[in-house]
Structures are given as structure tokens and as C-alpha cells.
N, C-alpha and C positions, 0 to 999 in steps of 0.2 A: 557397153563401152569397155575399153581396155582398163584393167585395174579394178573391175568390179561394176556394180550397177548404179553407183552413186552418180546423180545428175551433175554435170559440170555447169556451174552457175556463176562464173566470174564475169559474165556480162549482163547480169541482172541489174535493172534499175534499183536505186536505193529504196524506192517506194515499195518494191517487191522484197528485196533482200533485208531491209531493216526499216519497217514501217514506223517504229517508235522514233528512231532518230530522224527519219524523213519528216515526221510531224513536228518535231522540235525545230528543225531548220525552217520549216514553213512558218511556224509561230514566230521565230526571230525575224524572218523576212517581213512579216506582216507588222511586227513591232517597229521595225526600221521605217517602214512605209508610213505608218500612222503617227510616228513620234517625231518631235523636233530635237535632232541630235546637235547638241551644243558643246560636246566635249572637245576641247581644243586639239587633242592628239588624235582625234578620229577623222576619218574621211570615208567616202564611198568610192571604191575601186571600179574602174571601167569593166565592161564585159570582156574585152580582150585580155586585160590583166588577169581576170579570174579564169579565163580559158587557159592561159599559160600555167596558172597556179594549180589547176586541176588536171594537168596533162601527164603523159607517160614519162615525162622527165623525172617525176617523183620516183621512178623505179630504179634509177641508176646511182651506183656508188662511184665517187670520183675523188678520193683523197688526193691531195697534192695540187699543183698548179698545172694549167694547160701545157701539154707536151711533157709533163713530168708527173704522171699519175702513178699510183700504186695499184691500179686495177686496169685490166684491158677493156676494150670496147668503148672508149671515151672519145672517139674521133669527132662525133657530133657534139657531145657535151663540151669539148674544148672550143668548138665554134660558138656555142651558146655563150660561154663565159667570156670569151674574147670580144664578142659583139657587145655584151653588157658593159664591159670595161670601156670599150671605144665610145659607146653612146653616153656613158657617164661623164667621161672627160669632155666630149663635145658639148653636152648640155650646159656645162659650167664654163665653157670657153677655155679649157686648160690644154696646154701643149703636152703631148706625151713625152717630150724630152725633158720637161720640167716637173711633171707630176705623174704619179702612178696611183692606182686604185686597187684595193682588195675588195671584191664584192661577195665574199664568202661568209662574213659574219651573219649569224642567224637573226640578230636584231641589234638594237642600239646599245644596250647595256653590255652585251658581250663584245661589241666592237670597242667600247671605251675600256673595258678591262683588258682587252688584248693590247691596246696602245699603252696603258700603264705598265703592263707586263714587259713590253718590248723596250720602253724608254726609261722606266724608273726602277724597276726591279723591286724585290721584297723589301718592305719598310722604307722605301723611297718616299720623298715628300711631295705632296700634291696640295694645290689650293683650288677650290671650286666654290661657286656661289652657294651660300647656306640654303638648305632646302626650304625652311619656313619663309625664306625671303626670295623665292623664285627659282632656286636651283633644283637639281635632280639627285635622286638617291645615289646614282652611279658616280656622282662627283665628289663622294667622300663623306656622306652624311653620317653624323654621330651625335648623340646627346651627351650631357655632362656625366652620365653614369652608364652609357651603353653604346658600343659600336654597332650601327644598324646595318650599313651596306657592306658588302664584301670589300669595296674599295677601302673603307675605313678599317677593316679587319687586317688586311694584307699590306696596306700601305699606311703611311702616316699623313693624315689630312688636317688641314686647317682652313676654315671657311673665311671667305670675304663676304661683306654684307652690304645692305643698302644704307644710304643716308636717310635717317628718320625725317629730316625736314623736307626731302624731295621725293622719297620713295624710289630713288634711282641709285644705281651702283655707286658706292663711295670709292672712286678710283684713288684718291689721295690716301685714304686709310688702307686700301689694298697695297699700295706702294710701300707704305710705312710698315705694314705687317710682313710683307714679303722680304724686306730687308732684315727682319728679325728671324723669320721662319726659314728663309733660304730654300724655297721649293725647288725641286728639279723639274717640275711641270706645273703649269697654270692652265686650268680649263676655263675658257670663255664660252659658257653655254647656259641655257635656261630650260626651265620647264613651265614656269608660270611667271614670266617677266615680260611686260608688254611694251618695253622700250628697245630701240636699236642698241646694239653693242658697239663700243668704240674700240675696234680691233687695233687700231694704231696705238692707242694708250696702253692696251693690254700688252702689245709687243714691246713697247718701251719698258714697261715694268719687268717683263720676262727677260729682256736683254740685260737690264741692270743687275739681274740676279743669276744670269747664266742658266736660265730655265727654258725649256721647250714651251712653246705656246700651242695649245690644242683647242681648236674650236669644235664644240658639239652643236652643230646647226640643225639638229633633228627637227625642231619645231618650225624653223624658218627656211628650210632647204628649198621648198618650192618658191618662196619669195626671192631667194637668192638667184635661182635659175632665171626668174623673170626680171631681175635687175631692180626689184622693189624693196630689197633689204640690203644693207651693206654686205659686201662679199668678204669672207674671211681669208680668201686665198692669197690676197696680196700680203698678208702679215703673218699668217700661221704656218708652222712647220707641218702640222697634221690637222686634218678636218674629218670629223666623224659625223654620220647622219643615219637616222632611220629613213625608210622609204615610203611609209604609209601615212604620214601626217599631211602637211601641205603639199608634199610631192605626189600624193594620191596613187601610190603603188601598193605592192603587197607588204606584209609585215616582214621586213628584212633590215639589213644594215650594210653600210659601206664605210671604208677607211680610205681617205685620200692622203697621200704623203709626198713631200717634196723629194725630188730626185735630180740628178745631174750635178752641175757645178754649184757648190755652196759659196765659195769665195776664191779669189786669186791671192795666193800668199806673196809676201814681199820678194821671195826669190823667183816669182813668176809661175810657180807650179800651181796646179789647180787642186783645191780641197773639195772632195765630193761628198754629197749627202750619203749617209749609210743607213737610211731609215727602211728601205724596201725589204731587205732580207730580215731584218729584226721584226718588222710588223707582220710579214707573211708567215714567219716561223712561229710568232706568238699566236696567230689565229689557228694554224695547223703546222705542226702537231701539238702546239702548246696548250690550246684550250678546246679545240673542236676536233671532231673526226671528219666525216664526209660532209661536204657542203650540201645544201638543199637546192638541187638543180632546178626544180620547178620554181622556187622563189627567185633564183637568179634570172631565169627566163622572163618571169613576170616583172622583175626590176628593169630588164632590158626594154620591155614593152613600155613601161612607165617612163623611162628616160627618153624614148623616142617621142612620146606624147609631150613630154616636158619641153622639148626643143622645138616648139611650134608657137605661132602667133596666137592660136586659140588658147593655149595654156597661159600665155602671158596675160591675156584678156581675162581669163579666169582668176588669176592672182590679183589683178587690179580690182576685180569685183570683191574678192576676199577682203582686201584692205578697205574698200569703200564701205562694205557692210559692217566691218568692225568699227569704223569711225562713226557711222550712224548709230550703231548699238551703243557705243560708248557715250555719245552725246545724249541719247535718249535716256540712258540710265542716269547720267548726271542731272539732266533736266528734272528727273523724278526725285532727286535728292539722295541718290545712292553715292557712296564714296568708292572711288577707284584708286587702288594703290598706284602711285605716281601721277594720278590725276587724269589719265587718258591712255591712249595706245598708239603705237607706231606700226603694229603688226596685225596678226590675225586673232588676238585674244584680248579679253578684258578680265581684269583681276578685281573682283568686287569684295570689299571689306564690309561685312554685315554687322560687325560688332557694335557700331553706333545705334543699330536698330534693336539691340538686345536679343538677337537671334544668332544661332551658329550655323555653320555650313552644313553640318550633318542633317539638321532638321529641315533646312531649306531644300537640300538635295532630295530628301525623302518625299516631301510634299510635291516638288516639281516632278519627280519620277511618277508619282501617282497620277498626275494630270497629263502625262505624256510628254514632258520636257526633260531631256537627259542632260544633266550638268554633272560636274564633280565637285564635292567639298574640297576645300584647299586651305592650307595654312596661310596666315597673313603674318607680316613682320611682328615679332613679339609673342606669337602663339607658342604654347607649350605642348599641346596635344594634336597629333595628326588625326585622331579619331573624333575629336570635338573641335575642329578648326574654326577660325573666325570668318572665313569667307568661301566663295565659290569661284570657279574658273569657267569662263565662257569662251567659246571659239566659233568662228564663222566658216571654216573650210567645208565641213560636211554639207550644211544647208546650201552653201553657194554652189556646190556640185549638183544640187537639186534645182538650180536655176533661181534661187532666192535673190531678190534685188533689195535695194535700200528700203523701199516702202514696206516690203515684206518683213524686214527686220524691225521696223517700228511696231508691227503687229506682234512679232516674237517678244519684244520687250514688254508689251502689255501683258502677255501671258506670264512671263517671268514675274512681273510686279504683282499680278493677282495671286500667283502661287506663294510668293514670299509673304504677302499680307495675310494669306490664309495660315501660313506657318506661324506667324506672330499671334494670330487669333487663337490657334490651337494651344500654343505654349502658355498663353494667358489663362487657360481654363483646365490645365491638367497638372499632374504631379511633376516633380522636378527632373525625373530621369528620362533618358531617351526612350526606354521601354514604355514609360507612362505616355509619352508623346505619340509613339507608334500605335499604342492601344487606342488612344483617343481618335487618331487619324482613321483607323480601320473600323472601329466599332461604333462611334458616335453617329447616329442617323442623320443629324443635321449637317455634320462635317462631310459625311459620305455623299449627301445630296450635292453639296457645293463642289466637291471633288469631281463627281460624276458629270455635272453640268460643264465644268471647265474642261474636263477630258474630252467631252463630246465636241466642244468648240475646237480644241487643239487638233483632234483627229480629222475633223471636217476640213480644216485649214490645210493640214499637212497633206492630205490625199489629193489636193488640187495640183501638186507639183510632181514632176517626173522623178523616177528613181533610177539611178545608174545601175549597171550590171544586168543580170538576167531578170526577166519579167517576174518569175515565180521561184527564184532560187538564190 
């Protein structure tokens, strides 16, 4: 060969080129197949989404906007991005004269940070839902002695919280605090809040204080497409979302923004929205370099899927499964923050059972049930939180129905009871707990028996994506 005798190997299969990584991917595929995935922010992407994600589009650099790139050779990439934008607007029923969308954010947190950068500026004031009460890190989380997220570091944040009596957002207190804090931007968004948001009330509070209203609909974006959750577009100036949760696409982000006529002035002139350039420039060159074109293509595929009757039926099943799971948990005596769910997730408070989320998560993981530990209102530690978060999107993508989720709840209940049993017979630390879980022969036998049941049950359901990849 030209250039020497080295064999050209850039079309080798990964099983040949990197057997070690190939084996790990196979192990993870097998884990997903045998496991009950109940993490509310996860889903199983379709084969076509994964094909776009693993395509030659990964090879291209395309800084800038379609038609205004800083690199040559982007004539096809421009078509990909424009198609993605078009499909995103169509899926949510938005007019391109009234709404624009940037599909370049690498994920949800960068999308949120770009919006804050564009609209608030350094040290500007932001209000978001407190993380221990259902909010997200990127909405400005900080503790009494430490700024945790970059949002709280570079902007001034003040959280709104839940009404302790109802477990739902205290809009009156939010309105009261907004008048004192005078935020420039209010985030209406969730990470672990199982009730619908009142965007109309949010907008009223924002208008009273001259603030932008930004919805982070990352968790519910698929439900919004299907018309099964309130749409933020009627009331918000900007809407951000990830694309891999209920939307069931790749791991990516989008920013929707109002455009066109903002209002008619008394003299008859039109005042126009000025969000498009600010947001686009905040994404690039403000925070990112080249967009991930393979992600954008995969988002386009997901948005095409989302705009179908089949997708709406899937979201209806997501809701139905969550309702059944919530009722089954309540019937077994578990406490749900807010008392139930309107969306795809259940927020379980384990503190009345004298067990924490970290211990419950670990035991459930050992038996093949994937959940995540989660703070509950009043919690002080994210490492030893009082609850767990459960979601139905991933298993619904595997064709689980209501009766199947009754079986899922039985496994959850058995796992938590086992966690309580272990805690009662070991030392006080999490290390003591894990040692007992792993080394005690009687506990290991119980874990093994439960795991076998979970795996046998999970393997009876189909798996989206590639058969062995």
C-alpha cells in the first residue's frame, strides 16, 4: 500500500478492532434487556434514531447556521438541520412565522444555560423550582453554603418551592417572592414533579415582574406533542427541551423562541421579538463550537416519529401505566409526593418507612430494577435522599401495559422490603449496608431469587433498537 505496509483498517467491525469495548457494549445491551428500566429520564431509542446517530454525519464540522457556515462542504448538513427545524415546529403545531427553533444544543443543560446567557446576562436574576422539591440542577440550585450548579454561580438564583400541605407548587408564594426578588427570568420546569404546570399562572407572575417566562419541558415534551400535557407555547417566551426522555430520541437539546410581532404600539407600529439572534449567538459562538450533526439528524428522525398517531398512542400508554403504578404503590401504603401523578413519573417518599433512597436504589439495582434515588421536600442531602423517582417511558417502549406494571410494582415492593430487612440487621453506614447486601449468604440468596424472577419477566418483552447492539 502507498505510505507503507500498514494495513488500512478503518472498516473493521468493532468486534475486531476493539473486542474489549465490544464486549462492554454487549454487556450493557444484555443488562437493558434483562432489567426493568424505571428511571424517568431514560427511554429506548428506535433503530432508525440509532442509525442516524451512528452515521457519517458524525464526521462533519459545521459551525454557524444553515447558509452561514464557517466551513465548506456543508450543503447536505444544511439540509439536515433545516429538516430537523421544520419537523420540530410541525410536531408541536407551531407556525414558523411565530416561532423559531435552535436544534444545535448538545443537551438540555447547555440549552438552558444558553437561554440564560442570551436573556439575563452575568449576575442576572433567575427563579426556578428548588431541586429538592422537584426542580433541576440547571434551574439555579444552590445550598445555604455552596453554589452547586453553574447557573447559580454565574447568575443570581432564588428558588420557588412546594406547598407542604399539598406537595404542589405554591404559586402564591412564588408570586410574593417574585415581587421581592424581581427576577429577569422565571423557569417553569421540572425534574421530579409529577403534576401538570400552570403556565398561565406562571406567565401572569412573569408579566407582573417584567420577566421572561422560560419553560423547560424536557421531561414532558413527548406528552406535549401528543396533547396529553399542557402546552407551554401559548404562554412562554422561550421553551427548552431535551430529546431523549418522553420524546424518545437521541441525547440532544432544542430551544424554541418566539419571533415575529410582539405587540402593536399605540402609534400603530409593530414591536418585534428580538430573541432569535440573541439565542442563536449564545449557543454559537457563545457556548459551543460545532454542532453534533449526527445528533441533529437523529432528532429529526425522532420528530418525524413524534408527529404520528402511533406516537400519541404510545404517550397515552405512558400516562396509563404511570396512573396504574401510582395507584398500586398507594394501595401498598407508599407515600407519593403530591399524592399521585399527572404525567409519566411517580415521586415516592420513603422516609415514613425509615429507609432512604440510596439504600432502596442499591437493592433494587441488585435485583435488576433500575430507579434513581431522589431528594424529597425537606431533604438536606442528595447523597442520602428520602425518596426514589420512578418513570414509565422506557418500559412502555418495550410494550408494557397496565397489568405488567402491577407486576413491576410487586418487584419494587419486594426490593424495598428487602432493603428495610437489611438495614435492620447491619451497621448504620451505607458501607455497612452494602457489605451486608453483598456478603450475607441469606441476603444473597433472596437477591438472587428476586433477580431471576425479574430477568425472566423482562425477557418476555421486545427491545427497541438493534437486536444485539
